[in-house]
N, C-alpha and C positions, 0 to 999 in steps of 0.2 A: 216402570217395571212393577208388576203386582207383587205384593208381599215384602217390598223393600221400602222402608220409610224414607221420605224425601227430606226430612228435617231431623236435627238432633244427631248425637253420636260423635261430635267433634270431628277432628281430622280423620280419625279411623273410619267413622261412619261415611264421610265424604269419599274416602278411597274405596270403601266397600260398594257404595252406590255407583260410583263411576266404573268400577271393575265389572259389576253385574250388568250395567248397561252396555259396556263394550264387549263383554264375553258372556252372553246369556247362557245359563246352565243347560237350557233345552237344546241349544246348538252344540255345546261342547260335549254333552253326554246324551245324545238322542236315544230314544227307546224304540224307534221305528225307522226303516229305510225304504226308499222307493222301490217299486217292483223291478225296475231295470237293474238294480244292484245284484240280481241273481245271475247276470251274465258273467261268463268266465273271465272276461277281460278286466273286470274289477277286482279279481283275486290277486293280481300281481303287485298291487300296491302294498297290501298287508303281508304278502310273501316277502317282499323286499324289506319291510320293517322287521319281520321275524328273523330273516337271515342276518340283518344288521345287529340284532340283539345277540345272536350266537357269535358273530364276529367279535363284538366288544367283550363278551364274557370270556371266550377262549383266548383272545388277545391279551386281556388283563392277566389271566393265569400265566400265560407264556412270559409276559413282561416281569411278573413277580418271581417266577422260578429261574429264569435265565437260560442261556443257550446250552450250558452244560447239562441241563435237564432235558430239553426237547431234542437234543442230538443223541443222547445216550440212553435215557430212561425209556422203557417201553410205554409207560403212561404218558411221558412227555411227547413221544412220537405220535401217540394217539391223539392227544390234545392238539398238537401241531397240525395233524391231518384234518381234524375237525375245523380248525381255524382256516386252513387252506380251502377246503371244500365249501365252507360257509361263505367265504369270499367269492368263490367261483359262482355259487348260486345267487349271492347278493348282486353281483354284476349282471348276471343273466336276467334275473327278475327285473332289475332296474331298467335294463335296455328294453325289454318287452313292455314294461310299464310306460316308459317314455314314448316309445313308438306308438303304442296303443292310444295314449292320450294325445299324441300329435295328430293322428288321423281322426280323432274325435274332436279336434279343435278345442282342447281343454281350457283355453284361455277365454272362452265365452263366459258371459255373465259375471263380469268384474273379477275374473280369475287369472288375469295376466300375471300378477305377482306370484301367485301360487305356481304357475307353470315355470316362471323364470327361476324361482328358488329351487324347484325340482331339477332343472337343467344345471344350475350351479352345483347342486349336490352331486350330480354325475361327474362333473369335472373335479370336484374335491375328492371323490372316491378314486378317480384315476391316480391322482397324486398320492393318496394314502396307500393304494395297492403298489404303486411304483416304489415308494420308500420301503414298503414291506419286503419287496424282493431284495432291496439293498442291505437289509439288516439280518438276512438269514445266517450270515457268518459261515458260508460254505463257498465252494468254487463257483457255483452259479451266481451268487451275489457279487463275487469279485469280477466275473466276466461282464455282468450287466453294468456294474459301476464303471468299468473301463470303457465300455462302449458308450454309456450315457455321458461320461465326462467329455468325450470328443464332441458329441452332439450339442451339449450345453455350452461348451466353450465356443463353438462355432457361431452361436447366436449371442454371445457376450454375457451370459448370466452364470457362468461357471464359478466366478469369484463370489457370488452371493449364495449360490445353491451348490455346495461342494459335495458331490455324490461320493467322493472318496473319504469324506470325513464321517466315520461311523457314528460318533456321538451326535453330530448334527442331524444325520438321517434318522437316528433312533428317536430323537426328540420330536422331529417332524412326524414320525410314524405313530408314536404311542401317546403324544400329548397334543401337539398343535393341530394337525389335520383331523384327528378324531374329534377334538373339541369343536372345531368348525363344522364338521359333518353332523354331529349330534345337535348343535344349535340350529343349523339350517333345517334338519329333519323335524325338529320340534316346531319351528316356525312354519314349515310346510304343512304339518299336520294341523296346527292351529288354524291356518287359513282354510284348509280343507273343511274343518268343522264349521268355521264361520260362514264361508261362502257356499258350502254344500258340495256334494259329489257332482261332478259334471255329468249331465244326462246325455244319452245318444242324441245325435244331431236332429233326428226327426221327433224327439220327445219334448214334452213341455218342461221347461226349466223352473223348478220350485223357487229358486232364488230370484229369478226375474219376475215371477208371479207375485212374490212377496213384496218386491220393490214397487211394482205397479200398484198393489193394493195400498201400500203406505202412501204413495203419491196421491192416490185417489182420495184417501182420508184427509 
């Protein structure tokens, strides 16, 4: 890698050199994108990320203030509405993003892991949204929990995932599942940067061209 000395610097220098080789700055923070990125189908990935940020921020505020605030306060109801609609948009954008990449065969060019992590993010989001409905602390959440209990008990996991236990569902919703989702999202974005944005099927893949050029050298 140009500009990075290959010797000296002790263990910190070794870690730096290895990190730069594994995560080249020009790939992590590119200053140009291919022309096909102007297509509308590529917008839904960043829209999904933007909606997720709003979900996390509004959810954090709701978790800090508590149900007595979002059920009674006008400001709390407003933030709760922002949280709800950002979740709705997040799920909608993610589904469009997933379907769009599915029909583009987004696993091409050594991007299979990127696609798999995106799909796992979708399933983690379903669990996060489900536990969110269970911790509303209203009649809706009681009804949903009662119905879900029968379904989960019928497949034998009700003892491990007790939807009637508010404390357990709250921790799943505000700590465990969001942490998993954020880590998977970060991993997904990192792979997108390293492997590049998947091109249309009839376009030339810069990642494959780069691999071929390296093999030729």
